[in-house]
ZAMARGU-4260 file (C-alpha; in steps of 0.2 Angstrom, whole numbers, plus 5000, padded with zeros to 4 digits):
<rodrens>
0) 5315/5130/5047 | 5304/5129/5031 | 5310/5138/5016 | 5303/5140/4998 | 5320/5139/4990
5) 5327/5123/4983 | 5344/5129/4984 | 5355/5122/4998 | 5357/5134/5012 | 5374/5139/5017
10) 5378/5134/5035 | 5380/5150/5046 | 5399/5147/5050 | 5403/5144/5031 | 5393/5159/5027
15) 5403/5169/5039 | 5420/5163/5032 | 5414/5167/5014 | 5410/5185/5019 | 5427/5187/5028
20) 5436/5180/5013 | 5426/5191/5001 | 5429/5206/5012 | 5448/5202/5013 | 5449/5200/4994
25) 5440/5217/4989 | 5455/5228/4991 | 5466/5216/4981 | 5453/5215/4967 | 5453/5234/4966
30) 5472/5234/4966 | 5472/5222/4952 | 5460/5233/4942 | 5471/5248/4946 | 5486/5239/4939
35) 5478/5232/4923 | 5463/5243/4921 | 5445/5237/4922 | 5437/5225/4910 | 5425/5236/4899
40) 5408/5229/4897 | 5399/5229/4880 | 5387/5244/4880 | 5374/5249/4867 | 5381/5267/4866
45) 5368/5280/4863 | 5372/5292/4849 | 5376/5310/4852 | 5359/5315/4844 | 5350/5304/4856
50) 5360/5311/4871 | 5356/5329/4865 | 5338/5325/4862 | 5337/5318/4880 | 5345/5333/4887
55) 5332/5344/4877 | 5317/5335/4885 | 5325/5336/4902 | 5327/5355/4900 | 5309/5357/4894
60) 5303/5348/4909 | 5312/5360/4921 | 5305/5375/4912 | 5287/5368/4913 | 5290/5363/4931
65) 5297/5379/4938 | 5286/5388/4951 | 5278/5405/4948 | 5290/5413/4961 | 5306/5406/4952
70) 5309/5391/4963 | 5307/5372/4960 | 5298/5359/4972 | 5285/5361/4985 | 5278/5351/5000
75) 5263/5345/4990 | 5260/5328/4982 | 5260/5321/5000 | 5257/5303/5003 | 5254/5292/5019
80) 5273/5289/5020 | 5286/5303/5019 | 5302/5306/5027 | 5304/5316/5043 | 5302/5334/5038
85) 5297/5346/5051 | 5288/5362/5044 | 5292/5374/5038 | 5311/5373/5040 | 5314/5356/5032
90) 5304/5362/5016 | 5314/5378/5015 | 5330/5367/5014 | 5323/5355/5002 | 5316/5369/4990
95) 5333/5379/4991 | 5343/5364/4987 | 5332/5358/4973 | 5331/5376/4966 | 5350/5377/4967
100) 5352/5361/4958 | 5340/5366/4944 | 5348/5383/4942 | 5365/5374/4940 | 5358/5362/4927
105) 5352/5377/4917 | 5367/5387/4919 | 5379/5373/4914 | 5370/5370/4898 | 5373/5388/4892
110) 5357/5389/4882 | 5354/5407/4877 | 5336/5404/4872 | 5324/5417/4879 | 5314/5404/4889
115) 5329/5397/4897 | 5336/5414/4901 | 5320/5419/4908 | 5319/5404/4920 | 5337/5407/4926
120) 5333/5425/4929 | 5318/5420/4940 | 5327/5407/4949 | 5342/5419/4952 | 5331/5432/4960
125) 5322/5419/4971 | 5339/5412/4977 | 5345/5430/4981 | 5330/5433/4991 | 5328/5417/5001
130) 5345/5410/5003 | 5350/5422/5017 | 5335/5415/5027 | 5339/5397/5026 | 5342/5389/5043
135) 5341/5373/5052 | 5323/5367/5054 | 5324/5360/5072 | 5337/5354/5084 | 5337/5337/5076
140) 5334/5341/5057 | 5348/5349/5048 | 5343/5347/5030 | 5349/5365/5027 | 5367/5359/5024
145) 5361/5353/5007 | 5354/5370/5003 | 5370/5379/5008 | 5381/5366/4998 | 5371/5366/4982
150) 5368/5385/4983 | 5387/5387/4983 | 5388/5378/4966 | 5374/5388/4959 | 5382/5404/4964
155) 5398/5399/4957 | 5390/5397/4940 | 5380/5414/4942 | 5397/5422/4945 | 5402/5416/4928
160) 5386/5422/4921 | 5389/5440/4927 | 5407/5441/4921 | 5412/5459/4919 | 5399/5465/4931
165) 5409/5469/4947 | 5395/5474/4958 | 5384/5458/4954 | 5399/5447/4957 | 5403/5455/4973
170) 5385/5451/4979 | 5388/5433/4974 | 5404/5432/4983 | 5396/5438/4999 | 5382/5425/4997
175) 5395/5412/4995 | 5405/5417/5010 | 5388/5418/5020 | 5386/5399/5015 | 5403/5396/5022
180) 5398/5404/5038 | 5382/5394/5039 | 5391/5378/5036 | 5404/5383/5050 | 5389/5385/5062
185) 5381/5368/5057 | 5398/5358/5056 | 5398/5343/5067 | 5409/5343/5082 | 5418/5329/5074
190) 5421/5338/5058 | 5411/5337/5042 | 5392/5337/5042 | 5377/5327/5045 | 5358/5331/5042
195) 5352/5324/5058 | 5356/5327/5076 | 5347/5314/5086 | 5360/5314/5100 | 5359/5330/5110
200) 5352/5343/5098 | 5365/5355/5104 | 5368/5372/5096 | 5384/5365/5089 | 5377/5349/5080
205) 5383/5333/5088 | 5377/5324/5072 | 5388/5310/5065 | 5398/5315/5050 | 5390/5308/5035
210) 5402/5303/5021 | 5392/5309/5006 | 5387/5325/5014 | 5405/5329/5017 | 5409/5324/4999
215) 5396/5335/4991 | 5401/5350/5002 | 5419/5348/4999 | 5416/5348/4980 | 5406/5364/4982
220) 5420/5372/4992 | 5433/5367/4978 | 5422/5375/4965 | 5421/5391/4975 | 5440/5391/4977
225) 5442/5390/4958 | 5434/5407/4956 | 5445/5414/4970 | 5433/5412/4985 | 5443/5403/4998
230) 5433/5392/5010 | 5438/5391/5028 | 5454/5380/5029 | 5449/5372/5046 | 5432/5367/5039
235) 5440/5359/5023 | 5454/5350/5034 | 5441/5343/5046 | 5429/5337/5033 | 5443/5328/5023
240) 5449/5320/5039 | 5431/5314/5043 | 5429/5307/5026 | 5445/5298/5027 | 5440/5290/5043
245) 5425/5283/5033 | 5435/5277/5018 | 5439/5259/5016 | 5453/5250/5007 | 5443/5246/4992
250) 5437/5264/4990 | 5420/5261/4997 | 5414/5272/5011 | 5404/5270/5027 | 5387/5278/5026
255) 5391/5288/5042 | 5404/5288/5055 | 5392/5281/5068 | 5394/5265/5058 | 5413/5264/5061
260) 5411/5248/5072 | 5400/5239/5058 | 5410/5241/5042 | 5403/5225/5034 | 5385/5230/5037
265) 5376/5229/5020 | 5375/5248/5018 | 5394/5249/5020 | 5399/5236/5008 | 5403/5240/4989
270) 5385/5237/4984 | 5379/5248/4997 | 5392/5262/4994 | 5390/5262/4975 | 5380/5279/4976
275) 5392/5287/4988 | 5409/5281/4982 | 5408/5292/4966 | 5405/5308/4976 | 5418/5304/4990
280) 5432/5298/4978 | 5430/5314/4968 | 5430/5325/4983 | 5446/5318/4990 | 5454/5318/4973
285) 5451/5336/4969 | 5458/5341/4987 | 5474/5331/4983 | 5472/5313/4988 | 5484/5304/4976
290) 5477/5287/4980 | 5461/5291/4970 | 5470/5288/4953 | 5462/5288/4936 | 5462/5269/4936
295) 5452/5269/4953 | 5440/5281/4945 | 5438/5270/4930 | 5436/5254/4940 | 5422/5262/4950
300) 5413/5269/4934 | 5413/5251/4927 | 5406/5245/4944 | 5393/5258/4943 | 5387/5251/4927
305) 5389/5232/4929 | 5383/5232/4947 | 5370/5245/4944 | 5356/5234/4950 | 5361/5237/4968
310) 5356/5255/4966 | 5342/5253/4953 | 5332/5240/4963 | 5330/5254/4976 | 5325/5267/4964
315) 5307/5273/4967 | 5305/5263/4983 | 5296/5274/4995 | 5304/5268/5011 | 5323/5274/5013
320) 5335/5259/5014 | 5322/5246/5012 | 5331/5238/4997 | 5345/5226/4996 | 5362/5232/5003
325) 5351/5245/5013 | 5351/5256/4997 | 5339/5271/4997 | 5331/5277/4981 | 5338/5295/4983
330) 5356/5289/4980 | 5352/5284/4962 | 5354/5301/4952 | 5365/5308/4966 | 5378/5294/4963
335) 5377/5296/4944 | 5379/5315/4944 | 5395/5313/4954 | 5401/5299/4943 | 5400/5312/4929
340) 5411/5324/4939 | 5424/5310/4941 | 5423/5305/4923 | 5426/5323/4917 | 5443/5322/4926
345) 5449/5308/4915 | 5460/5311/4900 | 5450/5316/4885 | 5455/5302/4874 | 5450/5289/4887
350) 5433/5295/4892 | 5422/5288/4878 | 5418/5270/4885 | 5414/5277/4902 | 5403/5291/4894
355) 5394/5277/4884 | 5390/5268/4901 | 5384/5283/4910 | 5373/5290/4896 | 5365/5273/4893
360) 5360/5272/4911 | 5352/5289/4910 | 5343/5288/4894 | 5335/5271/4898 | 5328/5279/4914
365) 5321/5295/4908 | 5302/5297/4911 | 5289/5300/4897 | 5288/5318/4905 | 5306/5321/4901
370) 5310/5320/4920 | 5320/5308/4930 | 5316/5303/4948 | 5322/5290/4960 | 5313/5293/4976
375) 5296/5300/4979 | 5300/5316/4990 | 5284/5327/4991 | 5286/5337/4975 | 5305/5339/4975
380) 5310/5323/4967 | 5306/5326/4949 | 5316/5343/4948 | 5331/5337/4958 | 5332/5320/4949
385) 5331/5329/4932 | 5345/5341/4937 | 5357/5327/4943 | 5353/5317/4927 | 5356/5332/4915
390) 5372/5337/4923 | 5378/5319/4922 | 5373/5319/4903 | 5382/5335/4899 | 5398/5326/4903
395) 5394/5312/4891 | 5394/5323/4876 | 5409/5321/4865 | 5424/5332/4870 | 5425/5347/4858
</rodrens>
């Protein structure tokens, strides 16, 4: 076989041995990091002023990008290559999830300026009107689970915005409970959630449980619980069990439970899991998994920085999973947002070096428009990427 590389090829058997040894060592390496703490890299830490300026530019982008009806994103900016999105339901789901993320990003900033408050008012009205109509698009496309999950988080923040208004808060609680019911209907037969059902397209989805969908929804459930709105215990218990079945000893996670017989496929290795681990670890930790310690969180925050190339090289590629380690571009800001949530749980006096890493990554990737995007998805990518990045950056500001 002809090759263009001058490097000596590793014989197939030896390569297999190397992979097996590496796989066996991974849990040991992480255990060592957990005992001694990870080695911190040198980082050109951005100043607080630089972070605040970046945040201001991101917020200005969201204000300019908001649709006239109060939502964000649309099915425009099409290209010859797009992911499967049966109309109109898939786009209802994308727009709802994107709008909920943008609303959360604006609410978390607690900016009382007239422009920001007006944008929040419009988005809030859109969400109240459209969220009850969100459903599964077709038998095989269940993107609505993202809309239900992220809307819970937006509604939790709106609940705080309307403190003292009992009637408004009651309406918000009812909408949160409606999302619980929708997620009960669209729960996989195995527990947890997927966003495709290519098996039988049954009324009760036979989709494979997907680790990072479970993580995102479990985190939303926990936020609802913190304001006194208890999610269904059975849904929580089954989603945790499904996520744990996909958890590996080194705290990387399978992409989905359908890959349980191929744990060393590229997408299931630490490099392929880098955008999922942050979310899944945080979800399990806040629901009581004591194995996800501070040191495990720190180790994976360091890995996210020093091994960021595994994610970054997939950023903006138009074909999902075409990159090394089968990484898809849309994992990039997703992973960094959840890294921020995990970082926020660390002791205040230990956060600074991890904040510097996360902030540096975000600032270096901000677009000239003030937006962030990682995957060209119709016209949803700029607002959802910007929202994820903003909420990551909020957690990089100095602790008051």
